N, CA, C and O atoms as a Maestro MAE file, in Angstrom:
{
 s_m_m2io_version
 :::
 2.0.0
}

f_m_ct {
 s_m_title
 :::
 protein
 m_atom[292] {
  # First column is atom index #
  i_m_mmod_type
  r_m_x_coord
  r_m_y_coord
  r_m_z_coord
  i_m_residue_number
  s_m_chain_name
  s_m_pdb_residue_name
  s_m_pdb_atom_name
  i_m_atomic_number
  :::
  1 25 -0.128 9.323 19.405 1 A "MET " " N  " 7
  2 3 -0.293 9.073 18.395 1 A "MET " " CA " 6
  3 2 -2.075 8.811 18.137 1 A "MET " " C  " 6
  4 15 -2.197 8.782 19.362 1 A "MET " " O  " 8
  5 25 -3.836 8.556 17.528 2 A "PRO " " N  " 7
  6 3 -3.714 7.871 16.789 2 A "PRO " " CA " 6
  7 2 -3.396 7.288 15.818 2 A "PRO " " C  " 6
  8 15 -2.722 8.022 15.096 2 A "PRO " " O  " 8
  9 25 -3.608 5.837 15.218 3 A "LYS " " N  " 7
  10 3 -3.671 5.986 13.964 3 A "LYS " " CA " 6
  11 2 -4.206 6.854 12.372 3 A "LYS " " C  " 6
  12 15 -5.176 7.612 12.396 3 A "LYS " " O  " 8
  13 25 -3.670 6.678 11.496 4 A "LYS " " N  " 7
  14 3 -4.299 7.148 10.774 4 A "LYS " " CA " 6
  15 2 -5.455 7.004 9.781 4 A "LYS " " C  " 6
  16 15 -5.367 6.179 8.872 4 A "LYS " " O  " 8
  17 25 -6.629 7.846 9.935 5 A "LYS " " N  " 7
  18 3 -7.476 6.737 9.252 5 A "LYS " " CA " 6
  19 2 -7.449 6.862 7.558 5 A "LYS " " C  " 6
  20 15 -8.311 6.152 7.040 5 A "LYS " " O  " 8
  21 25 -6.970 7.307 7.006 6 A "TYR " " N  " 7
  22 3 -6.621 7.563 5.905 6 A "TYR " " CA " 6
  23 2 -5.153 7.454 5.520 6 A "TYR " " C  " 6
  24 15 -4.461 8.471 5.460 6 A "TYR " " O  " 8
  25 25 -4.471 5.784 5.157 7 A "VAL " " N  " 7
  26 3 -3.063 5.667 4.762 7 A "VAL " " CA " 6
  27 2 -2.789 5.878 3.933 7 A "VAL " " C  " 6
  28 15 -3.880 5.716 3.387 7 A "VAL " " O  " 8
  29 25 -1.986 6.239 2.952 8 A "VAL " " N  " 7
  30 3 -1.826 6.294 1.532 8 A "VAL " " CA " 6
  31 2 -1.217 4.311 2.019 8 A "VAL " " C  " 6
  32 15 -0.801 3.568 2.908 8 A "VAL " " O  " 8
  33 25 -1.611 4.428 0.634 9 A "GLU " " N  " 7
  34 3 -1.042 3.163 0.124 9 A "GLU " " CA " 6
  35 2 -0.667 2.898 -2.011 9 A "GLU " " C  " 6
  36 15 -1.566 2.969 -2.849 9 A "GLU " " O  " 8
  37 25 0.279 2.719 -2.223 10 A "LEU " " N  " 7
  38 3 -0.210 3.800 -3.619 10 A "LEU " " CA " 6
  39 2 0.675 2.084 -4.707 10 A "LEU " " C  " 6
  40 15 1.580 1.496 -4.114 10 A "LEU " " O  " 8
  41 25 0.404 1.744 -5.637 11 A "THR " " N  " 7
  42 3 0.450 0.463 -6.216 11 A "THR " " CA " 6
  43 2 1.971 1.085 -6.953 11 A "THR " " C  " 6
  44 15 2.466 2.175 -6.669 11 A "THR " " O  " 8
  45 25 2.572 0.032 -8.011 12 A "ALA " " N  " 7
  46 3 4.142 0.649 -8.284 12 A "ALA " " CA " 6
  47 2 3.752 1.571 -9.965 12 A "ALA " " C  " 6
  48 15 4.541 2.239 -10.634 12 A "ALA " " O  " 8
  49 25 1.793 1.182 -10.341 13 A "PRO " " N  " 7
  50 3 1.857 2.154 -11.752 13 A "PRO " " CA " 6
  51 2 1.106 3.534 -11.257 13 A "PRO " " C  " 6
  52 15 0.840 4.441 -12.047 13 A "PRO " " O  " 8
  53 25 0.739 3.590 -9.583 14 A "GLU " " N  " 7
  54 3 0.114 4.653 -9.805 14 A "GLU " " CA " 6
  55 2 1.173 5.802 -9.097 14 A "GLU " " C  " 6
  56 15 0.891 6.995 -8.987 14 A "GLU " " O  " 8
  57 25 2.733 5.038 -8.541 15 A "ARG " " N  " 7
  58 3 3.869 5.731 -7.630 15 A "ARG " " CA " 6
  59 2 4.827 5.716 -8.929 15 A "ARG " " C  " 6
  60 15 6.022 5.975 -8.785 15 A "ARG " " O  " 8
  61 25 4.277 5.401 -10.234 16 A "GLN " " N  " 7
  62 3 4.873 5.801 -11.613 16 A "GLN " " CA " 6
  63 2 4.183 7.176 -11.793 16 A "GLN " " C  " 6
  64 15 4.815 8.228 -11.889 16 A "GLN " " O  " 8
  65 25 2.884 7.083 -11.831 17 A "GLU " " N  " 7
  66 3 2.607 8.188 -12.323 17 A "GLU " " CA " 6
  67 2 2.351 9.760 -12.262 17 A "GLU " " C  " 6
  68 15 2.130 10.683 -13.046 17 A "GLU " " O  " 8
  69 25 2.518 9.532 -10.765 18 A "LEU " " N  " 7
  70 3 2.456 10.232 -9.634 18 A "LEU " " CA " 6
  71 2 4.403 11.192 -10.253 18 A "LEU " " C  " 6
  72 15 4.739 12.314 -10.631 18 A "LEU " " O  " 8
  73 25 4.937 10.166 -10.056 19 A "ALA " " N  " 7
  74 3 6.429 10.406 -10.067 19 A "ALA " " CA " 6
  75 2 6.593 11.381 -11.884 19 A "ALA " " C  " 6
  76 15 7.366 12.314 -12.099 19 A "ALA " " O  " 8
  77 25 5.932 10.963 -12.567 20 A "GLU " " N  " 7
  78 3 6.252 11.620 -13.629 20 A "GLU " " CA " 6
  79 2 5.092 12.452 -13.982 20 A "GLU " " C  " 6
  80 15 5.110 13.080 -15.041 20 A "GLU " " O  " 8
  81 25 3.886 12.523 -13.028 21 A "LEU " " N  " 7
  82 3 3.199 14.060 -13.089 21 A "LEU " " CA " 6
  83 2 4.452 14.923 -12.753 21 A "LEU " " C  " 6
  84 15 4.625 15.951 -13.409 21 A "LEU " " O  " 8
  85 25 5.340 14.577 -11.775 22 A "THR " " N  " 7
  86 3 5.807 15.719 -10.821 22 A "THR " " CA " 6
  87 2 7.070 16.136 -11.815 22 A "THR " " C  " 6
  88 15 7.558 17.246 -11.603 22 A "THR " " O  " 8
  89 25 7.648 15.320 -12.902 23 A "ARG " " N  " 7
  90 3 8.883 15.609 -13.350 23 A "ARG " " CA " 6
  91 2 8.699 16.045 -14.468 23 A "ARG " " C  " 6
  92 15 9.744 16.328 -15.053 23 A "ARG " " O  " 8
  93 25 7.253 16.320 -15.334 24 A "LYS " " N  " 7
  94 3 6.893 16.787 -16.850 24 A "LYS " " CA " 6
  95 2 5.699 17.223 -17.425 24 A "LYS " " C  " 6
  96 15 4.540 16.829 -17.297 24 A "LYS " " O  " 8
  97 25 6.312 18.295 -18.216 25 A "GLY " " N  " 7
  98 3 5.154 18.539 -18.319 25 A "GLY " " CA " 6
  99 2 4.796 19.692 -18.202 25 A "GLY " " C  " 6
  100 15 5.661 20.427 -17.725 25 A "GLY " " O  " 8
  101 25 3.071 20.536 -18.654 26 A "LYS " " N  " 7
  102 3 2.920 21.359 -17.880 26 A "LYS " " CA " 6
  103 2 1.785 20.963 -16.834 26 A "LYS " " C  " 6
  104 15 0.826 20.271 -17.176 26 A "LYS " " O  " 8
  105 25 1.958 21.460 -15.498 27 A "ARG " " N  " 7
  106 3 0.933 20.930 -14.869 27 A "ARG " " CA " 6
  107 2 0.537 22.150 -13.410 27 A "ARG " " C  " 6
  108 15 1.534 22.746 -13.003 27 A "ARG " " O  " 8
  109 25 -0.234 22.344 -12.997 28 A "SER " " N  " 7
  110 3 -0.137 23.011 -11.967 28 A "SER " " CA " 6
  111 2 0.312 22.953 -10.964 28 A "SER " " C  " 6
  112 15 0.913 21.933 -10.625 28 A "SER " " O  " 8
  113 25 0.191 23.952 -10.191 29 A "ALA " " N  " 7
  114 3 0.805 23.958 -9.155 29 A "ALA " " CA " 6
  115 2 0.531 23.152 -8.194 29 A "ALA " " C  " 6
  116 15 1.400 22.619 -7.504 29 A "ALA " " O  " 8
  117 25 -0.826 22.966 -8.039 30 A "ARG " " N  " 7
  118 3 -1.747 22.703 -6.572 30 A "ARG " " CA " 6
  119 2 -1.448 20.822 -7.401 30 A "ARG " " C  " 6
  120 15 -0.885 20.093 -6.586 30 A "ARG " " O  " 8
  121 25 -1.712 20.202 -8.595 31 A "LYS " " N  " 7
  122 3 -1.409 18.927 -8.507 31 A "LYS " " CA " 6
  123 2 -0.166 19.059 -8.456 31 A "LYS " " C  " 6
  124 15 -0.060 19.144 -7.233 31 A "LYS " " O  " 8
  125 25 1.083 19.160 -8.916 32 A "VAL " " N  " 7
  126 3 2.023 18.860 -8.832 32 A "VAL " " CA " 6
  127 2 2.194 18.447 -7.136 32 A "VAL " " C  " 6
  128 15 2.435 17.322 -6.699 32 A "VAL " " O  " 8
  129 25 1.998 19.687 -6.356 33 A "LYS " " N  " 7
  130 3 2.001 19.496 -4.984 33 A "LYS " " CA " 6
  131 2 1.523 18.196 -4.256 33 A "LYS " " C  " 6
  132 15 2.126 17.512 -3.430 33 A "LYS " " O  " 8
  133 25 0.005 18.012 -4.905 34 A "ARG " " N  " 7
  134 3 -0.453 16.741 -3.784 34 A "ARG " " CA " 6
  135 2 -0.111 15.519 -4.090 34 A "ARG " " C  " 6
  136 15 -0.262 14.606 -3.278 34 A "ARG " " O  " 8
  137 25 0.538 15.277 -5.638 35 A "ALA " " N  " 7
  138 3 1.489 14.255 -6.275 35 A "ALA " " CA " 6
  139 2 2.199 14.032 -5.183 35 A "ALA " " C  " 6
  140 15 2.093 12.975 -4.561 35 A "ALA " " O  " 8
  141 25 3.239 15.283 -4.721 36 A "HIS " " N  " 7
  142 3 4.066 15.334 -4.162 36 A "HIS " " CA " 6
  143 2 3.542 14.200 -2.437 36 A "HIS " " C  " 6
  144 15 3.989 13.207 -1.863 36 A "HIS " " O  " 8
  145 25 2.698 14.910 -2.302 37 A "ILE " " N  " 7
  146 3 2.457 14.462 -0.650 37 A "ILE " " CA " 6
  147 2 1.888 13.308 -0.484 37 A "ILE " " C  " 6
  148 15 2.094 12.783 0.611 37 A "ILE " " O  " 8
  149 25 1.071 12.605 -1.415 38 A "LEU " " N  " 7
  150 3 0.526 11.453 -1.882 38 A "LEU " " CA " 6
  151 2 2.132 10.369 -2.020 38 A "LEU " " C  " 6
  152 15 2.067 9.145 -1.902 38 A "LEU " " O  " 8
  153 25 3.338 11.041 -2.255 39 A "LEU " " N  " 7
  154 3 4.920 10.113 -2.253 39 A "LEU " " CA " 6
  155 2 4.777 9.887 -0.846 39 A "LEU " " C  " 6
  156 15 4.699 8.977 -0.020 39 A "LEU " " O  " 8
  157 25 4.777 11.189 -0.958 40 A "LEU " " N  " 7
  158 3 5.771 11.387 1.049 40 A "LEU " " CA " 6
  159 2 5.203 10.223 1.767 40 A "LEU " " C  " 6
  160 15 5.768 9.188 2.121 40 A "LEU " " O  " 8
  161 25 3.551 10.728 1.961 41 A "ALA " " N  " 7
  162 3 2.760 9.072 2.754 41 A "ALA " " CA " 6
  163 2 3.000 7.923 2.835 41 A "ALA " " C  " 6
  164 15 3.040 7.101 3.750 41 A "ALA " " O  " 8
  165 25 3.280 7.918 1.017 42 A "ASP " " N  " 7
  166 3 3.639 6.708 1.175 42 A "ASP " " CA " 6
  167 2 4.809 6.023 1.217 42 A "ASP " " C  " 6
  168 15 4.939 4.845 0.886 42 A "ASP " " O  " 8
  169 25 5.629 6.713 1.603 43 A "LYS " " N  " 7
  170 3 6.954 6.366 1.871 43 A "LYS " " CA " 6
  171 2 6.735 6.333 3.510 43 A "LYS " " C  " 6
  172 15 7.718 6.117 4.219 43 A "LYS " " O  " 8
  173 25 5.537 6.534 4.056 44 A "GLY " " N  " 7
  174 3 5.441 6.354 5.727 44 A "GLY " " CA " 6
  175 2 5.839 7.954 6.195 44 A "GLY " " C  " 6
  176 15 6.231 8.046 7.358 44 A "GLY " " O  " 8
  177 25 5.785 9.047 5.511 45 A "LYS " " N  " 7
  178 3 6.807 10.039 6.391 45 A "LYS " " CA " 6
  179 2 4.672 10.756 7.034 45 A "LYS " " C  " 6
  180 15 3.539 10.854 6.564 45 A "LYS " " O  " 8
  181 25 5.569 11.074 8.540 46 A "LEU " " N  " 7
  182 3 4.145 12.036 8.777 46 A "LEU " " CA " 6
  183 2 4.107 13.320 8.741 46 A "LEU " " C  " 6
  184 15 4.985 14.148 8.496 46 A "LEU " " O  " 8
  185 25 2.588 13.457 9.109 47 A "ASP " " N  " 7
  186 3 2.058 14.936 8.243 47 A "ASP " " CA " 6
  187 2 3.038 15.725 8.503 47 A "ASP " " C  " 6
  188 15 3.328 16.519 7.608 47 A "ASP " " O  " 8
  189 25 3.627 15.753 9.433 48 A "SER " " N  " 7
  190 3 4.897 17.249 10.016 48 A "SER " " CA " 6
  191 2 5.595 17.490 9.383 48 A "SER " " C  " 6
  192 15 5.898 18.617 8.993 48 A "SER " " O  " 8
  193 25 6.435 15.618 8.864 49 A "GLN " " N  " 7
  194 3 7.535 16.481 8.203 49 A "GLN " " CA " 6
  195 2 6.689 16.174 6.459 49 A "GLN " " C  " 6
  196 15 7.469 16.203 5.507 49 A "GLN " " O  " 8
  197 25 5.774 16.010 6.267 50 A "ILE " " N  " 7
  198 3 6.249 16.356 4.564 50 A "ILE " " CA " 6
  199 2 5.431 18.058 5.178 50 A "ILE " " C  " 6
  200 15 6.084 18.980 4.691 50 A "ILE " " O  " 8
  201 25 4.475 18.489 5.894 51 A "VAL " " N  " 7
  202 3 4.667 19.774 5.884 51 A "VAL " " CA " 6
  203 2 6.341 21.191 5.871 51 A "VAL " " C  " 6
  204 15 6.559 22.355 5.534 51 A "VAL " " O  " 8
  205 25 7.014 20.101 6.435 52 A "GLU " " N  " 7
  206 3 8.393 20.409 6.129 52 A "GLU " " CA " 6
  207 2 8.758 20.504 5.439 52 A "GLU " " C  " 6
  208 15 9.114 21.620 5.062 52 A "GLU " " O  " 8
  209 25 8.947 19.455 4.766 53 A "ALA " " N  " 7
  210 3 9.562 19.319 2.703 53 A "ALA " " CA " 6
  211 2 8.874 20.114 2.490 53 A "ALA " " C  " 6
  212 15 9.372 21.236 2.394 53 A "ALA " " O  " 8
  213 25 7.707 20.002 2.343 54 A "LEU " " N  " 7
  214 3 7.177 20.629 1.053 54 A "LEU " " CA " 6
  215 2 6.460 22.000 1.315 54 A "LEU " " C  " 6
  216 15 5.916 22.497 0.329 54 A "LEU " " O  " 8
  217 25 6.391 22.587 2.335 55 A "MET " " N  " 7
  218 3 6.736 23.765 2.666 55 A "MET " " CA " 6
  219 2 5.120 24.525 2.263 55 A "MET " " C  " 6
  220 15 4.778 25.466 1.546 55 A "MET " " O  " 8
  221 25 4.246 23.330 3.344 56 A "VAL " " N  " 7
  222 3 2.202 23.660 2.952 56 A "VAL " " CA " 6
  223 2 1.854 23.995 3.576 56 A "VAL " " C  " 6
  224 15 2.608 24.643 4.302 56 A "VAL " " O  " 8
  225 25 0.558 23.933 3.917 57 A "GLY " " N  " 7
  226 3 0.173 23.780 5.507 57 A "GLY " " CA " 6
  227 2 -0.155 22.386 5.461 57 A "GLY " " C  " 6
  228 15 -0.119 21.599 4.515 57 A "GLY " " O  " 8
  229 25 -0.609 22.168 7.132 58 A "GLY " " N  " 7
  230 3 -1.238 20.785 8.062 58 A "GLY " " CA " 6
  231 2 -2.554 20.808 6.783 58 A "GLY " " C  " 6
  232 15 -2.684 20.079 5.800 58 A "GLY " " O  " 8
  233 25 -3.174 21.639 7.142 59 A "ALA " " N  " 7
  234 3 -4.497 21.708 6.361 59 A "ALA " " CA " 6
  235 2 -4.220 21.380 4.831 59 A "ALA " " C  " 6
  236 15 -5.061 21.690 3.988 59 A "ALA " " O  " 8
  237 25 -3.438 20.965 4.601 60 A "THR " " N  " 7
  238 3 -3.861 21.066 2.852 60 A "THR " " CA " 6
  239 2 -3.120 19.353 2.883 60 A "THR " " C  " 6
  240 15 -3.608 18.562 2.075 60 A "THR " " O  " 8
  241 25 -2.225 18.948 3.605 61 A "VAL " " N  " 7
  242 3 -1.695 17.302 3.801 61 A "VAL " " CA " 6
  243 2 -3.088 16.768 4.457 61 A "VAL " " C  " 6
  244 15 -3.273 15.609 4.086 61 A "VAL " " O  " 8
  245 25 -3.974 17.166 5.185 62 A "GLU " " N  " 7
  246 3 -4.509 16.378 5.748 62 A "GLU " " CA " 6
  247 2 -5.683 16.551 4.844 62 A "GLU " " C  " 6
  248 15 -6.067 15.500 4.330 62 A "GLU " " O  " 8
  249 25 -6.257 17.488 4.572 63 A "ARG " " N  " 7
  250 3 -7.673 17.352 2.779 63 A "ARG " " CA " 6
  251 2 -6.528 16.242 1.769 63 A "ARG " " C  " 6
  252 15 -7.321 15.303 1.711 63 A "ARG " " O  " 8
  253 25 -6.024 16.032 1.448 64 A "THR " " N  " 7
  254 3 -4.478 15.340 0.934 64 A "THR " " CA " 6
  255 2 -5.543 14.422 0.755 64 A "THR " " C  " 6
  256 15 -6.253 14.498 -0.247 64 A "THR " " O  " 8
  257 25 -5.755 13.412 1.780 65 A "ARG " " N  " 7
  258 3 -5.268 11.511 1.745 65 A "ARG " " CA " 6
  259 2 -6.487 11.164 1.958 65 A "ARG " " C  " 6
  260 15 -6.723 9.961 1.853 65 A "ARG " " O  " 8
  261 25 -7.434 11.935 2.256 66 A "PRO " " N  " 7
  262 3 -9.000 11.597 2.109 66 A "PRO " " CA " 6
  263 2 -9.111 11.576 0.577 66 A "PRO " " C  " 6
  264 15 -9.127 10.465 0.048 66 A "PRO " " O  " 8
  265 25 -9.195 12.723 -0.239 67 A "ARG " " N  " 7
  266 3 -9.331 12.775 -1.257 67 A "ARG " " CA " 6
  267 2 -8.703 11.750 -2.034 67 A "ARG " " C  " 6
  268 15 -8.876 11.899 -3.243 67 A "ARG " " O  " 8
  269 25 -8.035 10.768 -1.703 68 A "PHE " " N  " 7
  270 3 -7.678 10.024 -2.913 68 A "PHE " " CA " 6
  271 2 -7.546 8.790 -2.519 68 A "PHE " " C  " 6
  272 15 -7.435 8.014 -3.469 68 A "PHE " " O  " 8
  273 25 -7.502 8.082 -1.022 69 A "VAL " " N  " 7
  274 3 -7.341 6.979 -0.618 69 A "VAL " " CA " 6
  275 2 -8.658 6.254 -0.179 69 A "VAL " " C  " 6
  276 15 -9.493 7.156 -0.113 69 A "VAL " " O  " 8
  277 25 -9.208 5.159 0.129 70 A "ARG " " N  " 7
  278 3 -10.174 5.087 1.037 70 A "ARG " " CA " 6
  279 2 -9.886 4.551 2.601 70 A "ARG " " C  " 6
  280 15 -9.051 3.829 3.147 70 A "ARG " " O  " 8
  281 25 -10.802 5.153 2.913 71 A "PRO " " N  " 7
  282 3 -10.211 5.032 4.149 71 A "PRO " " CA " 6
  283 2 -10.398 3.033 5.032 71 A "PRO " " C  " 6
  284 15 -10.930 1.941 4.832 71 A "PRO " " O  " 8
  285 25 -9.643 3.663 5.862 72 A "ARG " " N  " 7
  286 3 -9.348 2.084 6.627 72 A "ARG " " CA " 6
  287 2 -10.107 1.788 6.971 72 A "ARG " " C  " 6
  288 15 -10.888 2.673 7.322 72 A "ARG " " O  " 8
  289 25 -10.591 0.192 7.195 73 A "VAL " " N  " 7
  290 3 -11.699 -0.338 8.437 73 A "VAL " " CA " 6
  291 2 -11.090 -0.921 9.127 73 A "VAL " " C  " 6
  292 15 -11.604 -1.434 10.122 73 A "VAL " " O  " 8
  :::
 }
 m_bond[291] {
  # First column is bond index #
  i_m_from
  i_m_to
  i_m_order
  :::
  1 1 2 1
  2 2 3 1
  3 3 4 2
  4 3 5 1
  5 5 6 1
  6 6 7 1
  7 7 8 2
  8 7 9 1
  9 9 10 1
  10 10 11 1
  11 11 12 2
  12 11 13 1
  13 13 14 1
  14 14 15 1
  15 15 16 2
  16 15 17 1
  17 17 18 1
  18 18 19 1
  19 19 20 2
  20 19 21 1
  21 21 22 1
  22 22 23 1
  23 23 24 2
  24 23 25 1
  25 25 26 1
  26 26 27 1
  27 27 28 2
  28 27 29 1
  29 29 30 1
  30 30 31 1
  31 31 32 2
  32 31 33 1
  33 33 34 1
  34 34 35 1
  35 35 36 2
  36 35 37 1
  37 37 38 1
  38 38 39 1
  39 39 40 2
  40 39 41 1
  41 41 42 1
  42 42 43 1
  43 43 44 2
  44 43 45 1
  45 45 46 1
  46 46 47 1
  47 47 48 2
  48 47 49 1
  49 49 50 1
  50 50 51 1
  51 51 52 2
  52 51 53 1
  53 53 54 1
  54 54 55 1
  55 55 56 2
  56 55 57 1
  57 57 58 1
  58 58 59 1
  59 59 60 2
  60 59 61 1
  61 61 62 1
  62 62 63 1
  63 63 64 2
  64 63 65 1
  65 65 66 1
  66 66 67 1
  67 67 68 2
  68 67 69 1
  69 69 70 1
  70 70 71 1
  71 71 72 2
  72 71 73 1
  73 73 74 1
  74 74 75 1
  75 75 76 2
  76 75 77 1
  77 77 78 1
  78 78 79 1
  79 79 80 2
  80 79 81 1
  81 81 82 1
  82 82 83 1
  83 83 84 2
  84 83 85 1
  85 85 86 1
  86 86 87 1
  87 87 88 2
  88 87 89 1
  89 89 90 1
  90 90 91 1
  91 91 92 2
  92 91 93 1
  93 93 94 1
  94 94 95 1
  95 95 96 2
  96 95 97 1
  97 97 98 1
  98 98 99 1
  99 99 100 2
  100 99 101 1
  101 101 102 1
  102 102 103 1
  103 103 104 2
  104 103 105 1
  105 105 106 1
  106 106 107 1
  107 107 108 2
  108 107 109 1
  109 109 110 1
  110 110 111 1
  111 111 112 2
  112 111 113 1
  113 113 114 1
  114 114 115 1
  115 115 116 2
  116 115 117 1
  117 117 118 1
  118 118 119 1
  119 119 120 2
  120 119 121 1
  121 121 122 1
  122 122 123 1
  123 123 124 2
  124 123 125 1
  125 125 126 1
  126 126 127 1
  127 127 128 2
  128 127 129 1
  129 129 130 1
  130 130 131 1
  131 131 132 2
  132 131 133 1
  133 133 134 1
  134 134 135 1
  135 135 136 2
  136 135 137 1
  137 137 138 1
  138 138 139 1
  139 139 140 2
  140 139 141 1
  141 141 142 1
  142 142 143 1
  143 143 144 2
  144 143 145 1
  145 145 146 1
  146 146 147 1
  147 147 148 2
  148 147 149 1
  149 149 150 1
  150 150 151 1
  151 151 152 2
  152 151 153 1
  153 153 154 1
  154 154 155 1
  155 155 156 2
  156 155 157 1
  157 157 158 1
  158 158 159 1
  159 159 160 2
  160 159 161 1
  161 161 162 1
  162 162 163 1
  163 163 164 2
  164 163 165 1
  165 165 166 1
  166 166 167 1
  167 167 168 2
  168 167 169 1
  169 169 170 1
  170 170 171 1
  171 171 172 2
  172 171 173 1
  173 173 174 1
  174 174 175 1
  175 175 176 2
  176 175 177 1
  177 177 178 1
  178 178 179 1
  179 179 180 2
  180 179 181 1
  181 181 182 1
  182 182 183 1
  183 183 184 2
  184 183 185 1
  185 185 186 1
  186 186 187 1
  187 187 188 2
  188 187 189 1
  189 189 190 1
  190 190 191 1
  191 191 192 2
  192 191 193 1
  193 193 194 1
  194 194 195 1
  195 195 196 2
  196 195 197 1
  197 197 198 1
  198 198 199 1
  199 199 200 2
  200 199 201 1
  201 201 202 1
  202 202 203 1
  203 203 204 2
  204 203 205 1
  205 205 206 1
  206 206 207 1
  207 207 208 2
  208 207 209 1
  209 209 210 1
  210 210 211 1
  211 211 212 2
  212 211 213 1
  213 213 214 1
  214 214 215 1
  215 215 216 2
  216 215 217 1
  217 217 218 1
  218 218 219 1
  219 219 220 2
  220 219 221 1
  221 221 222 1
  222 222 223 1
  223 223 224 2
  224 223 225 1
  225 225 226 1
  226 226 227 1
  227 227 228 2
  228 227 229 1
  229 229 230 1
  230 230 231 1
  231 231 232 2
  232 231 233 1
  233 233 234 1
  234 234 235 1
  235 235 236 2
  236 235 237 1
  237 237 238 1
  238 238 239 1
  239 239 240 2
  240 239 241 1
  241 241 242 1
  242 242 243 1
  243 243 244 2
  244 243 245 1
  245 245 246 1
  246 246 247 1
  247 247 248 2
  248 247 249 1
  249 249 250 1
  250 250 251 1
  251 251 252 2
  252 251 253 1
  253 253 254 1
  254 254 255 1
  255 255 256 2
  256 255 257 1
  257 257 258 1
  258 258 259 1
  259 259 260 2
  260 259 261 1
  261 261 262 1
  262 262 263 1
  263 263 264 2
  264 263 265 1
  265 265 266 1
  266 266 267 1
  267 267 268 2
  268 267 269 1
  269 269 270 1
  270 270 271 1
  271 271 272 2
  272 271 273 1
  273 273 274 1
  274 274 275 1
  275 275 276 2
  276 275 277 1
  277 277 278 1
  278 278 279 1
  279 279 280 2
  280 279 281 1
  281 281 282 1
  282 282 283 1
  283 283 284 2
  284 283 285 1
  285 285 286 1
  286 286 287 1
  287 287 288 2
  288 287 289 1
  289 289 290 1
  290 290 291 1
  291 291 292 2
  :::
 }
}
């Protein structure tokens, strides 16, 4: 399997902000789901594992990565 072009590597403050976003306040389901995707990707989970854990489509995970990270060069 080829290496991911978009690898999620969050800083501690980014991780904390995303975790807080998933826990409190009124947020759109889409924002919360994307936050969960990024947190799991940061932990090194494969796309297939994220799809299974969050019950989202594979395309959702694939589209979320490039929106929030810079590509590896």
